[in-house]
All heavy atoms as TSV, in Angstrom:
chain	resi	resn	atom	element	x	y	z
A	1	MET	N	N	-13.517	9.049	15.731
A	1	MET	CA	C	-13.443	8.583	14.397
A	1	MET	C	C	-14.161	7.230	14.329
A	1	MET	O	O	-13.803	6.339	15.203
A	1	MET	CB	C	-12.047	8.508	13.944
A	1	MET	CG	C	-12.015	7.814	12.514
A	1	MET	SD	S	-10.308	7.649	11.957
A	1	MET	CE	C	-9.897	9.277	11.329
A	2	ASN	N	N	-15.119	7.080	13.509
A	2	ASN	CA	C	-15.849	5.732	13.499
A	2	ASN	C	C	-14.973	4.772	12.599
A	2	ASN	O	O	-14.092	5.137	11.996
A	2	ASN	CB	C	-17.279	5.975	13.011
A	2	ASN	CG	C	-17.308	6.415	11.628
A	2	ASN	OD1	O	-16.386	6.458	10.855
A	2	ASN	ND2	N	-18.451	6.984	11.315
A	3	GLN	N	N	-15.415	3.535	12.537
A	3	GLN	CA	C	-14.762	2.525	11.844
A	3	GLN	C	C	-14.737	2.776	10.343
A	3	GLN	O	O	-13.676	2.515	9.723
A	3	GLN	CB	C	-15.428	1.128	12.078
A	3	GLN	CG	C	-15.058	0.547	13.519
A	3	GLN	CD	C	-15.534	-0.843	13.602
A	3	GLN	OE1	O	-16.466	-1.188	12.995
A	3	GLN	NE2	N	-15.005	-1.588	14.577
A	4	LYS	N	N	-15.872	3.246	9.840
A	4	LYS	CA	C	-15.909	3.509	8.406
A	4	LYS	C	C	-14.910	4.459	7.892
A	4	LYS	O	O	-14.121	4.324	7.011
A	4	LYS	CB	C	-17.345	3.904	8.036
A	4	LYS	CG	C	-17.548	3.921	6.568
A	4	LYS	CD	C	-19.041	4.184	6.220
A	4	LYS	CE	C	-19.142	4.289	4.646
A	4	LYS	NZ	N	-20.481	4.552	4.255
A	5	ALA	N	N	-14.805	5.513	8.737
A	5	ALA	CA	C	-13.817	6.712	8.358
A	5	ALA	C	C	-12.441	6.067	8.501
A	5	ALA	O	O	-11.563	6.359	7.732
A	5	ALA	CB	C	-14.068	7.837	9.274
A	6	PHE	N	N	-12.232	5.388	9.471
A	6	PHE	CA	C	-10.829	4.778	9.704
A	6	PHE	C	C	-10.368	3.816	8.678
A	6	PHE	O	O	-9.323	4.029	8.074
A	6	PHE	CB	C	-10.816	4.017	11.087
A	6	PHE	CG	C	-9.478	3.260	11.309
A	6	PHE	CD1	C	-8.412	3.967	11.753
A	6	PHE	CD2	C	-9.439	1.888	11.183
A	6	PHE	CE1	C	-7.238	3.351	12.026
A	6	PHE	CE2	C	-8.121	1.283	11.387
A	6	PHE	CZ	C	-7.138	1.994	11.819
A	7	PHE	N	N	-11.272	3.017	8.210
A	7	PHE	CA	C	-10.999	2.132	7.113
A	7	PHE	C	C	-10.760	2.876	5.774
A	7	PHE	O	O	-9.947	2.537	5.080
A	7	PHE	CB	C	-12.014	1.002	6.926
A	7	PHE	CG	C	-11.997	-0.008	8.040
A	7	PHE	CD1	C	-13.177	-0.276	8.722
A	7	PHE	CD2	C	-10.757	-0.658	8.406
A	7	PHE	CE1	C	-13.089	-1.189	9.844
A	7	PHE	CE2	C	-10.779	-1.468	9.535
A	7	PHE	CZ	C	-11.964	-1.871	10.128
A	8	ALA	N	N	-11.604	3.936	5.561
A	8	ALA	CA	C	-11.479	4.703	4.436
A	8	ALA	C	C	-10.092	5.423	4.352
A	8	ALA	O	O	-9.454	5.522	3.294
A	8	ALA	CB	C	-12.570	5.717	4.367
A	9	ASP	N	N	-9.595	5.966	5.507
A	9	ASP	CA	C	-8.382	6.526	5.558
A	9	ASP	C	C	-7.268	5.565	5.272
A	9	ASP	O	O	-6.306	5.918	4.638
A	9	ASP	CB	C	-8.146	7.202	6.980
A	9	ASP	CG	C	-9.028	8.382	7.189
A	9	ASP	OD1	O	-9.544	8.955	6.222
A	9	ASP	OD2	O	-9.128	8.871	8.342
A	10	CYS	N	N	-7.373	4.404	5.901
A	10	CYS	CA	C	-6.250	3.298	5.659
A	10	CYS	C	C	-6.302	2.968	4.257
A	10	CYS	O	O	-5.204	2.731	3.688
A	10	CYS	CB	C	-6.643	2.071	6.590
A	10	CYS	SG	S	-6.285	2.402	8.305
A	11	ARG	N	N	-7.392	2.818	3.511
A	11	ARG	CA	C	-7.367	2.440	2.094
A	11	ARG	C	C	-6.730	3.505	1.360
A	11	ARG	O	O	-5.985	3.207	0.409
A	11	ARG	CB	C	-8.868	2.292	1.627
A	11	ARG	CG	C	-9.515	1.048	1.986
A	11	ARG	CD	C	-10.789	0.818	1.206
A	11	ARG	NE	N	-11.565	1.935	0.976
A	11	ARG	CZ	C	-12.739	2.170	1.780
A	11	ARG	NH1	N	-13.039	1.412	2.766
A	11	ARG	NH2	N	-13.376	3.324	1.583
A	12	GLY	N	N	-6.942	4.767	1.720
A	12	GLY	CA	C	-6.291	5.916	0.945
A	12	GLY	C	C	-4.864	5.914	1.057
A	12	GLY	O	O	-4.069	6.012	0.086
A	13	VAL	N	N	-4.294	5.595	2.232
A	13	VAL	CA	C	-2.890	5.612	2.538
A	13	VAL	C	C	-2.331	4.327	1.739
A	13	VAL	O	O	-1.168	4.437	1.196
A	13	VAL	CB	C	-2.527	5.402	4.064
A	13	VAL	CG1	C	-1.108	5.109	4.336
A	13	VAL	CG2	C	-2.973	6.759	4.700
A	14	LEU	N	N	-3.030	3.180	1.779
A	14	LEU	CA	C	-2.424	2.029	1.144
A	14	LEU	C	C	-2.470	2.106	-0.308
A	14	LEU	O	O	-1.522	1.605	-0.992
A	14	LEU	CB	C	-3.272	0.777	1.628
A	14	LEU	CG	C	-2.960	0.340	3.055
A	14	LEU	CD1	C	-4.082	-0.690	3.451
A	14	LEU	CD2	C	-1.598	-0.222	3.168
A	15	ARG	N	N	-3.540	2.762	-0.869
A	15	ARG	CA	C	-3.469	3.004	-2.370
A	15	ARG	C	C	-2.302	3.958	-2.732
A	15	ARG	O	O	-1.760	3.596	-3.730
A	15	ARG	CB	C	-4.747	3.664	-2.734
A	15	ARG	CG	C	-6.066	2.802	-2.801
A	15	ARG	CD	C	-7.241	3.532	-3.196
A	15	ARG	NE	N	-8.381	2.545	-3.093
A	15	ARG	CZ	C	-9.585	3.017	-3.164
A	15	ARG	NH1	N	-9.911	4.217	-3.245
A	15	ARG	NH2	N	-10.567	2.085	-3.107
A	16	LEU	N	N	-2.046	4.927	-1.966
A	16	LEU	CA	C	-0.913	5.841	-2.309
A	16	LEU	C	C	0.441	4.969	-2.141
A	16	LEU	O	O	1.292	5.100	-3.041
A	16	LEU	CB	C	-0.908	6.953	-1.351
A	16	LEU	CG	C	0.209	7.945	-1.595
A	16	LEU	CD1	C	0.143	8.554	-2.861
A	16	LEU	CD2	C	0.171	9.049	-0.399
A	17	PHE	N	N	0.551	4.246	-1.216
A	17	PHE	CA	C	1.812	3.462	-0.902
A	17	PHE	C	C	1.900	2.384	-2.111
A	17	PHE	O	O	3.048	2.223	-2.680
A	17	PHE	CB	C	1.647	2.629	0.369
A	17	PHE	CG	C	2.800	1.890	0.744
A	17	PHE	CD1	C	3.961	2.447	1.288
A	17	PHE	CD2	C	2.719	0.435	0.574
A	17	PHE	CE1	C	4.961	1.658	1.665
A	17	PHE	CE2	C	3.919	-0.273	1.005
A	17	PHE	CZ	C	4.974	0.302	1.428
A	18	THR	N	N	0.850	1.838	-2.541
A	18	THR	CA	C	0.880	0.859	-3.640
A	18	THR	C	C	1.226	1.532	-4.964
A	18	THR	O	O	2.059	1.127	-5.729
A	18	THR	CB	C	-0.497	0.197	-3.880
A	18	THR	OG1	O	-0.734	-0.618	-2.647
A	18	THR	CG2	C	-0.518	-0.879	-4.932
A	19	LEU	N	N	0.697	2.762	-5.120
A	19	LEU	CA	C	0.973	3.467	-6.418
A	19	LEU	C	C	2.439	3.893	-6.471
A	19	LEU	O	O	2.976	3.804	-7.535
A	19	LEU	CB	C	0.015	4.647	-6.460
A	19	LEU	CG	C	0.180	5.549	-7.620
A	19	LEU	CD1	C	-0.117	4.937	-8.948
A	19	LEU	CD2	C	-0.593	6.896	-7.487
A	20	VAL	N	N	2.924	4.421	-5.380
A	20	VAL	CA	C	4.310	4.843	-5.405
A	20	VAL	C	C	5.248	3.615	-5.698
A	20	VAL	O	O	6.127	3.694	-6.526
A	20	VAL	CB	C	4.690	5.405	-3.966
A	20	VAL	CG1	C	6.211	5.651	-3.926
A	20	VAL	CG2	C	4.048	6.722	-3.859
A	21	HIS	N	N	4.980	2.473	-5.144
A	21	HIS	CA	C	5.769	1.273	-5.451
A	21	HIS	C	C	5.652	0.785	-6.828
A	21	HIS	O	O	6.643	0.415	-7.462
A	21	HIS	CB	C	5.545	0.178	-4.433
A	21	HIS	CG	C	6.276	0.464	-3.154
A	21	HIS	ND1	N	7.689	0.219	-2.943
A	21	HIS	CD2	C	5.924	1.006	-1.926
A	21	HIS	CE1	C	8.015	0.564	-1.708
A	21	HIS	NE2	N	6.891	0.989	-1.056
A	22	LEU	N	N	4.434	0.875	-7.347
A	22	LEU	CA	C	4.137	0.384	-8.771
A	22	LEU	C	C	4.932	1.386	-9.748
A	22	LEU	O	O	5.545	0.866	-10.743
A	22	LEU	CB	C	2.641	0.489	-9.082
A	22	LEU	CG	C	1.927	-0.773	-8.676
A	22	LEU	CD1	C	0.406	-0.540	-9.000
A	22	LEU	CD2	C	2.452	-2.022	-9.492
A	23	LEU	N	N	4.984	2.608	-9.464
A	23	LEU	CA	C	5.591	3.629	-10.193
A	23	LEU	C	C	7.099	3.346	-10.179
A	23	LEU	O	O	7.825	3.549	-11.181
A	23	LEU	CB	C	5.222	5.050	-9.876
A	23	LEU	CG	C	3.785	5.480	-10.142
A	23	LEU	CD1	C	3.575	6.789	-9.677
A	23	LEU	CD2	C	3.665	5.433	-11.731
A	24	ARG	N	N	7.561	3.024	-9.037
A	24	ARG	CA	C	9.025	2.755	-8.907
A	24	ARG	C	C	9.480	1.546	-9.731
A	24	ARG	O	O	10.421	1.653	-10.424
A	24	ARG	CB	C	9.346	2.415	-7.419
A	24	ARG	CG	C	10.826	2.017	-7.216
A	24	ARG	CD	C	11.188	1.754	-5.844
A	24	ARG	NE	N	12.659	1.370	-5.994
A	24	ARG	CZ	C	13.129	0.381	-5.491
A	24	ARG	NH1	N	12.439	-0.594	-4.863
A	24	ARG	NH2	N	14.465	0.095	-5.480
A	25	ILE	N	N	8.638	0.567	-9.815
A	25	ILE	CA	C	8.838	-0.671	-10.494
A	25	ILE	C	C	8.853	-0.317	-12.088
A	25	ILE	O	O	9.652	-0.636	-12.918
A	25	ILE	CB	C	7.857	-1.787	-10.238
A	25	ILE	CG1	C	8.135	-2.364	-8.835
A	25	ILE	CG2	C	7.927	-2.888	-11.255
A	25	ILE	CD1	C	7.032	-3.302	-8.302
A	26	LEU	N	N	7.710	0.460	-12.492
A	26	LEU	CA	C	7.576	0.787	-13.927
A	26	LEU	C	C	8.677	1.752	-14.454
A	26	LEU	O	O	9.087	1.530	-15.563
A	26	LEU	CB	C	6.235	1.495	-14.187
A	26	LEU	CG	C	4.995	0.601	-13.927
A	26	LEU	CD1	C	3.714	1.356	-14.013
A	26	LEU	CD2	C	4.995	-0.487	-14.955
A	27	PHE	N	N	9.068	2.662	-13.702
A	27	PHE	CA	C	10.155	3.568	-14.135
A	27	PHE	C	C	11.558	3.199	-13.677
A	27	PHE	O	O	12.528	3.882	-14.125
A	27	PHE	CB	C	9.897	5.069	-13.612
A	27	PHE	CG	C	8.616	5.565	-14.196
A	27	PHE	CD1	C	7.471	5.899	-13.479
A	27	PHE	CD2	C	8.526	5.843	-15.568
A	27	PHE	CE1	C	6.246	6.292	-13.931
A	27	PHE	CE2	C	7.445	6.406	-16.152
A	27	PHE	CZ	C	6.339	6.637	-15.388
A	28	GLY	N	N	11.736	2.130	-12.883
A	28	GLY	CA	C	12.992	1.637	-12.480
A	28	GLY	C	C	13.849	2.576	-11.666
A	28	GLY	O	O	14.992	2.775	-11.823
A	29	VAL	N	N	13.086	3.280	-10.838
A	29	VAL	CA	C	13.839	4.258	-9.897
A	29	VAL	C	C	14.586	3.477	-8.819
A	29	VAL	O	O	14.030	2.606	-8.201
A	29	VAL	CB	C	12.753	5.149	-9.230
A	29	VAL	CG1	C	13.408	6.118	-8.249
A	29	VAL	CG2	C	11.959	5.916	-10.269
A	30	ALA	N	N	15.872	3.855	-8.736
A	30	ALA	CA	C	16.818	3.366	-7.655
A	30	ALA	C	C	16.599	3.973	-6.375
A	30	ALA	O	O	16.451	5.263	-6.419
A	30	ALA	CB	C	18.205	3.392	-8.186
A	31	VAL	N	N	16.520	3.230	-5.335
A	31	VAL	CA	C	16.288	3.827	-3.986
A	31	VAL	C	C	17.585	3.320	-3.130
A	31	VAL	O	O	17.820	2.058	-3.174
A	31	VAL	CB	C	14.995	3.382	-3.381
A	31	VAL	CG1	C	14.921	3.881	-1.967
A	31	VAL	CG2	C	13.848	3.933	-4.294
A	32	VAL	N	N	18.147	4.235	-2.447
A	32	VAL	CA	C	19.213	3.890	-1.522
A	32	VAL	C	C	18.870	4.445	-0.157
A	32	VAL	O	O	18.558	5.613	0.015
A	32	VAL	CB	C	20.560	4.488	-2.027
A	32	VAL	CG1	C	21.699	4.101	-1.070
A	32	VAL	CG2	C	20.928	4.019	-3.408
A	33	VAL	N	N	18.965	3.567	0.914
A	33	VAL	CA	C	18.741	3.933	2.254
A	33	VAL	C	C	19.971	3.744	3.087
A	33	VAL	O	O	20.471	2.643	3.141
A	33	VAL	CB	C	17.512	3.159	2.808
A	33	VAL	CG1	C	17.285	3.539	4.329
A	33	VAL	CG2	C	16.266	3.376	1.940
A	34	HIS	N	N	20.644	4.651	3.538
A	34	HIS	CA	C	21.814	4.563	4.367
A	34	HIS	C	C	22.910	3.761	3.656
A	34	HIS	O	O	23.505	2.908	4.152
A	34	HIS	CB	C	21.568	4.053	5.765
A	34	HIS	CG	C	20.700	4.925	6.674
A	34	HIS	ND1	N	21.190	6.065	7.277
A	34	HIS	CD2	C	19.426	4.807	7.020
A	34	HIS	CE1	C	20.308	6.684	7.994
A	34	HIS	NE2	N	19.236	5.915	7.879
A	35	ASP	N	N	23.127	4.191	2.335
A	35	ASP	CA	C	24.165	3.608	1.510
A	35	ASP	C	C	23.730	1.989	1.188
A	35	ASP	O	O	24.598	1.334	0.725
A	35	ASP	CB	C	25.561	3.655	2.258
A	35	ASP	CG	C	26.033	5.062	2.284
A	35	ASP	OD1	O	25.623	5.995	1.435
A	35	ASP	OD2	O	26.757	5.430	3.370
A	36	ILE	N	N	22.598	1.579	1.370
A	36	ILE	CA	C	22.212	0.251	1.039
A	36	ILE	C	C	21.073	0.339	-0.058
A	36	ILE	O	O	20.079	0.912	0.141
A	36	ILE	CB	C	21.612	-0.473	2.188
A	36	ILE	CG1	C	22.736	-0.588	3.367
A	36	ILE	CG2	C	21.192	-1.864	1.805
A	36	ILE	CD1	C	22.197	-1.091	4.657
A	37	PRO	N	N	21.475	-0.117	-1.212
A	37	PRO	CA	C	20.447	-0.083	-2.287
A	37	PRO	C	C	19.234	-1.092	-2.000
A	37	PRO	O	O	19.475	-2.244	-1.551
A	37	PRO	CB	C	21.185	-0.645	-3.516
A	37	PRO	CG	C	22.416	-1.299	-2.969
A	37	PRO	CD	C	22.669	-0.755	-1.545
A	38	VAL	N	N	18.050	-0.638	-2.177
A	38	VAL	CA	C	16.840	-1.252	-2.026
A	38	VAL	C	C	16.578	-2.053	-3.265
A	38	VAL	O	O	16.339	-1.400	-4.332
A	38	VAL	CB	C	15.654	-0.332	-1.528
A	38	VAL	CG1	C	14.360	-1.210	-1.406
A	38	VAL	CG2	C	15.981	0.348	-0.264
A	39	PRO	N	N	16.489	-3.407	-3.231
A	39	PRO	CA	C	16.242	-4.111	-4.507
A	39	PRO	C	C	14.719	-3.963	-4.937
A	39	PRO	O	O	13.827	-3.585	-4.232
A	39	PRO	CB	C	16.396	-5.614	-4.045
A	39	PRO	CG	C	16.281	-5.664	-2.623
A	39	PRO	CD	C	16.603	-4.256	-2.056
A	40	MET	N	N	14.636	-4.073	-6.315
A	40	MET	CA	C	13.356	-3.813	-7.006
A	40	MET	C	C	12.257	-4.849	-6.478
A	40	MET	O	O	11.147	-4.439	-6.393
A	40	MET	CB	C	13.495	-3.937	-8.463
A	40	MET	CG	C	12.450	-3.144	-9.284
A	40	MET	SD	S	12.313	-1.367	-8.922
A	40	MET	CE	C	13.813	-0.775	-9.705
A	41	TRP	N	N	12.663	-6.061	-6.106
A	41	TRP	CA	C	11.741	-7.062	-5.684
A	41	TRP	C	C	11.124	-6.616	-4.369
A	41	TRP	O	O	10.001	-7.190	-4.103
A	41	TRP	CB	C	12.410	-8.517	-5.595
A	41	TRP	CG	C	13.643	-8.479	-4.605
A	41	TRP	CD1	C	14.844	-8.557	-4.997
A	41	TRP	CD2	C	13.513	-8.761	-3.296
A	41	TRP	NE1	N	15.697	-8.693	-4.006
A	41	TRP	CE2	C	14.958	-8.758	-2.888
A	41	TRP	CE3	C	12.629	-8.873	-2.293
A	41	TRP	CZ2	C	15.231	-8.928	-1.487
A	41	TRP	CZ3	C	12.837	-9.077	-1.035
A	41	TRP	CH2	C	14.266	-9.156	-0.537
A	42	ALA	N	N	11.801	-5.832	-3.611
A	42	ALA	CA	C	11.228	-5.326	-2.409
A	42	ALA	C	C	9.885	-4.565	-2.633
A	42	ALA	O	O	8.896	-4.570	-1.890
A	42	ALA	CB	C	12.126	-4.527	-1.513
A	43	SER	N	N	9.936	-3.762	-3.683
A	43	SER	CA	C	8.752	-3.036	-4.046
A	43	SER	C	C	7.631	-3.923	-4.618
A	43	SER	O	O	6.523	-3.611	-4.482
A	43	SER	CB	C	9.044	-1.952	-5.178
A	43	SER	OG	O	9.703	-0.871	-4.600
A	44	GLY	N	N	8.050	-4.997	-5.195
A	44	GLY	CA	C	7.106	-6.083	-5.622
A	44	GLY	C	C	6.339	-6.652	-4.457
A	44	GLY	O	O	5.034	-6.769	-4.463
A	45	ILE	N	N	7.077	-6.903	-3.451
A	45	ILE	CA	C	6.457	-7.534	-2.321
A	45	ILE	C	C	5.618	-6.406	-1.590
A	45	ILE	O	O	4.465	-6.795	-1.071
A	45	ILE	CB	C	7.556	-8.055	-1.248
A	45	ILE	CG1	C	8.204	-9.235	-1.863
A	45	ILE	CG2	C	6.909	-8.313	0.078
A	45	ILE	CD1	C	9.437	-9.665	-1.047
A	46	ALA	N	N	6.102	-5.202	-1.596
A	46	ALA	CA	C	5.260	-4.093	-0.905
A	46	ALA	C	C	3.939	-3.976	-1.684
A	46	ALA	O	O	2.990	-3.700	-0.982
A	46	ALA	CB	C	6.066	-2.770	-1.030
A	47	VAL	N	N	3.958	-4.015	-3.058
A	47	VAL	CA	C	2.688	-3.891	-3.735
A	47	VAL	C	C	1.674	-4.988	-3.370
A	47	VAL	O	O	0.518	-4.784	-3.206
A	47	VAL	CB	C	2.996	-3.919	-5.273
A	47	VAL	CG1	C	1.844	-4.133	-6.143
A	47	VAL	CG2	C	3.805	-2.595	-5.629
A	48	VAL	N	N	2.228	-6.264	-3.328
A	48	VAL	CA	C	1.379	-7.314	-2.971
A	48	VAL	C	C	0.798	-7.241	-1.599
A	48	VAL	O	O	-0.504	-7.323	-1.376
A	48	VAL	CB	C	2.078	-8.651	-3.071
A	48	VAL	CG1	C	1.240	-9.885	-2.656
A	48	VAL	CG2	C	2.475	-8.943	-4.613
A	49	VAL	N	N	1.615	-6.928	-0.614
A	49	VAL	CA	C	1.140	-6.776	0.797
A	49	VAL	C	C	0.173	-5.675	0.926
A	49	VAL	O	O	-0.899	-5.724	1.544
A	49	VAL	CB	C	2.378	-6.621	1.728
A	49	VAL	CG1	C	1.889	-6.273	3.111
A	49	VAL	CG2	C	3.144	-7.874	1.725
A	50	ALA	N	N	0.604	-4.445	0.415
A	50	ALA	CA	C	-0.405	-3.294	0.426
A	50	ALA	C	C	-1.656	-3.544	-0.322
A	50	ALA	O	O	-2.787	-3.065	0.207
A	50	ALA	CB	C	0.262	-2.038	-0.041
A	51	GLY	N	N	-1.630	-4.244	-1.442
A	51	GLY	CA	C	-2.897	-4.592	-2.132
A	51	GLY	C	C	-3.679	-5.363	-1.415
A	51	GLY	O	O	-4.991	-5.295	-1.312
A	52	TYR	N	N	-3.181	-6.394	-0.696
A	52	TYR	CA	C	-3.915	-7.395	0.173
A	52	TYR	C	C	-4.527	-6.561	1.328
A	52	TYR	O	O	-5.728	-6.794	1.686
A	52	TYR	CB	C	-3.056	-8.528	0.712
A	52	TYR	CG	C	-3.774	-9.437	1.618
A	52	TYR	CD1	C	-4.735	-10.339	1.172
A	52	TYR	CD2	C	-3.542	-9.308	3.019
A	52	TYR	CE1	C	-5.406	-11.148	2.122
A	52	TYR	CE2	C	-4.177	-10.153	3.848
A	52	TYR	CZ	C	-5.160	-11.051	3.468
A	52	TYR	OH	O	-5.681	-11.929	4.278
A	53	LEU	N	N	-3.729	-5.780	2.041
A	53	LEU	CA	C	-4.247	-4.993	3.150
A	53	LEU	C	C	-5.367	-4.077	2.735
A	53	LEU	O	O	-6.330	-3.874	3.439
A	53	LEU	CB	C	-3.139	-4.246	3.860
A	53	LEU	CG	C	-2.152	-5.143	4.598
A	53	LEU	CD1	C	-0.980	-4.236	5.105
A	53	LEU	CD2	C	-2.754	-5.952	5.769
A	54	GLY	N	N	-5.300	-3.479	1.512
A	54	GLY	CA	C	-6.277	-2.522	1.052
A	54	GLY	C	C	-7.603	-3.388	0.794
A	54	GLY	O	O	-8.695	-2.902	1.152
A	55	TYR	N	N	-7.530	-4.574	0.227
A	55	TYR	CA	C	-8.566	-5.410	0.020
A	55	TYR	C	C	-9.246	-5.729	1.246
A	55	TYR	O	O	-10.499	-5.684	1.377
A	55	TYR	CB	C	-8.124	-6.616	-0.770
A	55	TYR	CG	C	-9.184	-7.722	-0.920
A	55	TYR	CD1	C	-10.350	-7.533	-1.697
A	55	TYR	CD2	C	-9.170	-8.870	-0.049
A	55	TYR	CE1	C	-11.238	-8.470	-1.769
A	55	TYR	CE2	C	-10.155	-9.828	-0.205
A	55	TYR	CZ	C	-11.262	-9.642	-1.012
A	55	TYR	OH	O	-12.200	-10.557	-1.033
A	56	GLN	N	N	-8.456	-6.080	2.304
A	56	GLN	CA	C	-9.114	-6.541	3.546
A	56	GLN	C	C	-9.777	-5.242	4.210
A	56	GLN	O	O	-10.788	-5.423	4.877
A	56	GLN	CB	C	-8.072	-7.007	4.456
A	56	GLN	CG	C	-7.529	-8.387	4.126
A	56	GLN	CD	C	-8.612	-9.450	4.098
A	56	GLN	OE1	O	-9.501	-9.467	5.013
A	56	GLN	NE2	N	-8.566	-10.271	3.116
A	57	GLY	N	N	-9.204	-4.092	3.971
A	57	GLY	CA	C	-9.817	-2.857	4.541
A	57	GLY	C	C	-11.243	-2.557	3.868
A	57	GLY	O	O	-12.122	-2.150	4.554
A	58	ILE	N	N	-11.300	-2.875	2.587
A	58	ILE	CA	C	-12.541	-2.732	1.927
A	58	ILE	C	C	-13.585	-3.724	2.534
A	58	ILE	O	O	-14.751	-3.321	2.882
A	58	ILE	CB	C	-12.450	-2.968	0.361
A	58	ILE	CG1	C	-11.661	-1.826	-0.210
A	58	ILE	CG2	C	-13.801	-3.153	-0.278
A	58	ILE	CD1	C	-11.204	-2.084	-1.643
A	59	ARG	N	N	-13.216	-4.946	2.677
A	59	ARG	CA	C	-14.089	-5.950	3.389
A	59	ARG	C	C	-14.511	-5.535	4.767
A	59	ARG	O	O	-15.724	-5.625	5.141
A	59	ARG	CB	C	-13.370	-7.367	3.385
A	59	ARG	CG	C	-13.282	-7.914	2.041
A	59	ARG	CD	C	-12.751	-9.329	2.182
A	59	ARG	NE	N	-13.461	-10.191	3.207
A	59	ARG	CZ	C	-13.019	-11.036	4.035
A	59	ARG	NH1	N	-11.660	-11.187	4.099
A	59	ARG	NH2	N	-13.786	-11.614	4.841
A	60	LEU	N	N	-13.529	-5.080	5.532
A	60	LEU	CA	C	-13.896	-4.616	7.003
A	60	LEU	C	C	-14.809	-3.353	6.948
A	60	LEU	O	O	-15.694	-3.302	7.713
A	60	LEU	CB	C	-12.650	-4.384	7.752
A	60	LEU	CG	C	-11.859	-5.731	8.063
A	60	LEU	CD1	C	-10.489	-5.277	8.670
A	60	LEU	CD2	C	-12.657	-6.503	8.963
A	61	ALA	N	N	-14.565	-2.610	5.938
A	61	ALA	CA	C	-15.449	-1.314	5.922
A	61	ALA	C	C	-16.871	-1.714	5.535
A	61	ALA	O	O	-17.857	-1.137	6.108
A	61	ALA	CB	C	-14.873	-0.305	4.911
A	62	ARG	N	N	-17.082	-2.633	4.690
A	62	ARG	CA	C	-18.392	-3.202	4.372
A	62	ARG	C	C	-19.114	-3.817	5.570
A	62	ARG	O	O	-20.259	-3.676	5.813
A	62	ARG	CB	C	-18.302	-4.073	3.188
A	62	ARG	CG	C	-18.064	-3.453	1.815
A	62	ARG	CD	C	-18.006	-4.450	0.675
A	62	ARG	NE	N	-17.634	-3.727	-0.541
A	62	ARG	CZ	C	-17.178	-4.354	-1.623
A	62	ARG	NH1	N	-17.007	-5.697	-1.557
A	62	ARG	NH2	N	-16.922	-3.662	-2.544
A	63	LYS	N	N	-18.303	-4.618	6.316
A	63	LYS	CA	C	-18.844	-5.197	7.530
A	63	LYS	C	C	-19.281	-4.118	8.541
A	63	LYS	O	O	-20.227	-4.278	9.278
A	63	LYS	CB	C	-17.874	-6.217	8.125
A	63	LYS	CG	C	-17.740	-7.494	7.308
A	63	LYS	CD	C	-16.812	-8.431	8.086
A	63	LYS	CE	C	-16.658	-9.715	7.272
A	63	LYS	NZ	N	-15.808	-10.672	8.000
A	64	ALA	N	N	-18.505	-3.039	8.685
A	64	ALA	CA	C	-18.696	-2.000	9.539
A	64	ALA	C	C	-19.991	-1.272	9.354
A	64	ALA	O	O	-20.623	-0.712	10.315
A	64	ALA	CB	C	-17.541	-1.072	9.642
A	65	THR	N	N	-20.376	-1.164	8.080
A	65	THR	CA	C	-21.637	-0.524	7.701
A	65	THR	C	C	-22.942	-1.270	7.834
A	65	THR	O	O	-23.946	-0.825	7.801
A	65	THR	CB	C	-21.521	-0.038	6.286
A	65	THR	OG1	O	-21.339	-1.084	5.363
A	65	THR	CG2	C	-20.447	1.005	6.181
A	66	GLN	N	N	-22.699	-2.711	8.119
A	66	GLN	CA	C	-23.926	-3.518	8.162
A	66	GLN	C	C	-24.333	-3.574	9.556
A	66	GLN	O	O	-23.811	-3.275	10.593
A	66	GLN	CB	C	-23.554	-4.949	7.756
A	66	GLN	CG	C	-23.168	-4.947	6.352
A	66	GLN	CD	C	-22.803	-6.418	5.846
A	66	GLN	OE1	O	-22.727	-7.344	6.665
A	66	GLN	NE2	N	-22.628	-6.573	4.550
């Protein structure tokens, strides 16, 4: 697998991850893991982190093609 394909795959996974967390925030879906409720702000942080990583993936993919 070359770098461009790797970064494209990572972007796809991060976009899906970001979308799922955004939908959780928009629809107010409660999530419980082992009887511990996951706060909504955790999804907000996940959106920011995944968005940043996706952006960095785009930058690195552009560098890999040069």
